[in-house]
C-alpha positions in Angstrom: -31.0 18.8 10.5 -27.3 19.7 11.0 -25.0 16.8 10.2 -22.3 15.8 12.8 -19.0 17.1 11.4 -17.4 13.7 11.4 -20.1 12.3 9.1 -20.3 15.3 6.8 -19.4 14.1 3.2 -20.1 17.5 1.6 -17.7 18.1 -1.4 -16.9 14.4 -1.5 -17.3 12.3 -4.7 -18.2 8.7 -4.1 -18.4 5.7 -6.5 -20.7 2.8 -5.7 -20.5 -0.2 -8.0 -23.6 -2.3 -8.3 -25.6 0.7 -7.2 -29.0 -0.1 -8.8 -30.4 -2.3 -6.0 -29.9 -3.9 -2.6 -26.9 -2.9 -0.5 -25.5 -0.7 -3.4 -28.7 1.3 -3.7 -29.1 1.9 0.1 -25.4 2.8 0.3 -25.7 5.3 -2.5 -28.8 6.9 -0.8 -27.1 7.3 2.6 -23.8 8.7 1.2 -25.8 11.2 -0.8 -27.9 12.1 2.2 -24.8 12.9 4.1 -23.6 15.2 1.3 -21.6 13.2 -1.2 -22.1 13.4 -4.9 -22.6 9.7 -5.6 -21.8 8.0 -8.9 -23.7 4.8 -9.3 -22.7 2.0 -11.7 -24.6 -0.9 -13.2 -24.4 -2.9 -16.5 -27.5 -1.1 -17.8 -28.4 2.6 -17.6 -32.1 1.9 -17.0 -31.3 -0.1 -13.9 -30.0 3.1 -12.3 -32.8 5.4 -13.0 -35.0 4.6 -10.0 -32.2 5.0 -7.5 -31.0 8.3 -9.2 -34.6 9.6 -9.1 -35.0 8.8 -5.4 -31.8 10.5 -4.5 -32.6 13.6 -6.6 -36.1 13.8 -5.1 -34.5 13.9 -1.7 -32.6 17.0 -2.8 -29.3 15.1 -3.1 -26.7 14.5 -5.8 -26.2 11.4 -7.9 -25.3 10.4 -11.4 -25.4 7.0 -13.1 -22.7 5.6 -15.3 -22.8 2.3 -17.2 -20.0 -0.2 -16.3 -19.7 -3.9 -16.3 -17.6 -4.7 -13.2 -15.8 -7.5 -14.8 -14.7 -5.7 -18.0 -11.4 -3.8 -17.7 -12.1 -1.7 -20.8 -15.4 -0.5 -19.3 -13.7 0.2 -16.0 -11.0 2.3 -17.7 -13.8 4.2 -19.6 -15.6 4.8 -16.3 -12.6 6.4 -14.7 -11.9 8.5 -17.7 -15.4 10.0 -17.4 -14.9 10.5 -13.6 -11.6 12.4 -14.3 -13.3 14.5 -17.0 -16.3 15.4 -14.9 -15.0 15.6 -11.4 -11.2 15.2 -11.5 -11.4 13.6 -8.1 -12.7 10.6 -6.2 -12.8 10.4 -2.4 -14.8 7.2 -1.8 -15.0 3.9 -3.6 -17.5 1.2 -2.5 -16.8 -2.1 -4.3 -20.2 -3.6 -4.0 -21.0 -5.3 -7.4 -20.9 -9.1 -7.2 -22.2 -12.1 -8.9 -22.9 -15.8 -8.1 -23.9 -17.6 -11.3 -23.4 -21.1 -9.9 -25.1 -22.8 -7.0 -24.2 -26.4 -6.5 -21.5 -29.0 -5.9 -17.9 -27.8 -6.1 -17.2 -30.7 -8.4 -19.7 -29.5 -11.0 -18.3 -25.9 -11.3 -17.5 -25.2 -15.0 -14.8 -22.8 -16.3 -17.4 -20.3 -17.5 -18.9 -19.9 -14.1 -15.5 -19.8 -12.5 -14.2 -17.0 -14.8 -17.3 -14.9 -14.5 -17.3 -15.0 -10.7 -13.6 -14.1 -10.4 -13.9 -11.4 -13.0 -16.8 -9.6 -11.3 -16.0 -10.3 -7.6 -12.3 -10.0 -7.6 -10.6 -8.7 -10.8 -13.1 -5.8 -11.1 -12.7 -4.6 -7.5 -8.9 -4.9 -7.8 -8.6 -2.7 -10.8 -11.4 -0.3 -9.6 -9.2 0.2 -6.5 -6.1 0.8 -8.6 -7.8 3.5 -10.6 -9.5 5.0 -7.5 -6.2 5.2 -5.6 -4.7 7.2 -8.5 -7.4 9.8 -8.1 -7.4 9.8 -4.3 -3.7 10.4 -4.1 -4.0 13.6 -6.1 -6.5 15.0 -3.5 -4.8 14.0 -0.3 -6.4 10.6 0.4 -9.7 8.7 0.5 -11.5 5.6 1.6 -12.2 2.3 -0.1 -14.7 -0.2 1.2 -15.0 -3.7 -0.2 -18.2 -5.5 0.3 -17.1 -9.1 1.0 -19.3 -11.7 2.8 -19.3 -14.0 5.8 -18.8 -16.6 3.1 -15.2 -15.2 3.0 -14.7 -16.5 6.5 -16.6 -19.8 6.4 -17.5 -21.1 2.9 -21.1 -21.9 2.6 -22.4 -25.2 1.1 -22.9 -25.1 -2.7 -21.4 -21.6 -2.9 -17.8 -22.6 -3.4 -16.5 -20.2 -6.0 -18.4 -17.2 -4.6 -17.0 -18.0 -1.2 -13.4 -18.3 -2.6 -13.7 -14.8 -4.2 -15.0 -13.3 -1.0 -12.1 -14.7 1.0 -9.7 -13.4 -1.6 -11.4 -9.9 -1.3 -10.6 -9.9 2.4 -6.9 -10.5 1.6 -7.0 -7.9 -1.2 -8.4 -5.4 1.4 -5.4 -6.0 3.6 -2.9 -5.8 0.8 -4.2 -2.5 -0.5 -4.4 -1.1 3.0 -0.7 -1.8 3.7 0.4 -0.2 0.5 -1.9 2.8 0.3 -1.8 3.9 4.0 1.2 6.2 3.3 -1.0 8.1 0.9 -3.8 8.5 3.5 -6.0 6.0 1.7 -7.9 3.7 4.0 -9.1 0.3 2.8 -11.6 -1.8 4.8 -14.1 -4.6 4.2 -17.7 -5.2 5.3 -18.8 -8.8 5.6 -22.6 -9.0 5.4 -24.5 -12.0 6.6 -27.7 -13.1 4.8 -29.4 -10.0 3.6 -32.9 -9.5 2.1 -31.9 -8.6 -1.5 -32.8 -9.8 -4.9 -29.2 -11.1 -5.1 -29.9 -13.5 -2.2 -33.5 -14.3 -3.1 -32.6 -17.9 -4.2 -31.7 -18.5 -0.5 -34.2 -16.3 1.3 -37.2 -17.8 -0.7 -36.2 -21.3 0.3 -38.3 -22.0 3.3 -36.5 -25.1 4.5 -33.1 -23.4 4.2 -34.3 -20.3 6.0 -35.6 -22.3 8.9 -32.1 -23.8 9.4 -30.3 -20.5 8.8 -32.5 -18.5 11.3 -31.7 -21.0 14.0 -28.0 -20.0 13.7 -28.6 -16.2 13.8 -28.8 -14.9 17.4 -30.9 -11.9 16.3 -33.3 -14.4 14.7 -33.7 -12.6 11.4 -31.9 -11.7 8.2 -30.6 -8.2 7.6 -32.1 -5.3 5.7 -29.8 -3.7 3.1 -29.8 -0.4 5.1 -28.1 -2.3 8.0 -25.0 -2.7 5.8 -25.0 0.8 4.4 -24.8 2.3 8.0 -21.5 0.5 8.5 -20.2 1.6 5.1 -21.1 5.2 6.0 -19.1 4.9 9.2 -16.0 3.5 7.4 -15.9 6.2 4.7 -16.4 9.0 7.2 -13.8 10.8 9.4 -15.2 8.9 12.4 -13.2 6.0 11.1 -10.0 8.0 10.3 -7.7 5.6 12.1 -9.2 2.4 10.8 -7.7 0.6 7.8 -7.0 -3.0 6.8 -9.9 -4.2 9.0 -12.9 -6.4 8.4 -16.3 -5.8 9.9 -18.8 -8.6 10.2 -22.5 -7.5 10.1 -24.3 -10.8 10.4 -26.7 -10.7 13.4 -24.2 -12.8 15.4 -24.2 -15.8 13.0 -20.4 -16.3 13.2 -20.2 -15.5 16.9 
């Protein structure tokens, strides 16, 4: 099948953090399907093997690199490897996230606060800095931050996670304003509740799900692939005049 020219990512190098499962994995697969060489990151190499193998078996290109998204030393090392191997980066998807605490805002401890901010905000900030340096050398690029509808309306018992996702929306706009002159576009996707291992504590709670589904006009939660389609659009030339924007993909929950 011949790809539409505006979605052709051939010759592009893409980096997807948290690429071992869920939204990160399906995003890596679709970017590779449309021609990109996709670099996947995770804290452990073995977590990436299944996704890499799936992409390779489909005849597409992928490589896994270990990186803890909240560790600036590991982020620097990751980008050194990318510069050595590819000397370019065209696409960055800041997808990796954590939510180690679920409970009352008054019970949040410093350890949980620090871990959530490190992975969900500090990591994407410095990943974007490094990515922009490489993108500038090759005429531009696209960054997509995976935020959450929690960034618009904080959800009960998810205070720190929601705070970081709100900050990620502001970060998206800040980078977009400063990098636009370098032809680097920066946008954010705000997923609603999605059927991933990350969200399993919520999706496996039957009482909670009954209440949540009543608030979703489409009457169901999302599949990870329903997020990766939006990400594909945003990194493609079909979205060449879109930057600093946020796209809610939540089945109408916030409508």
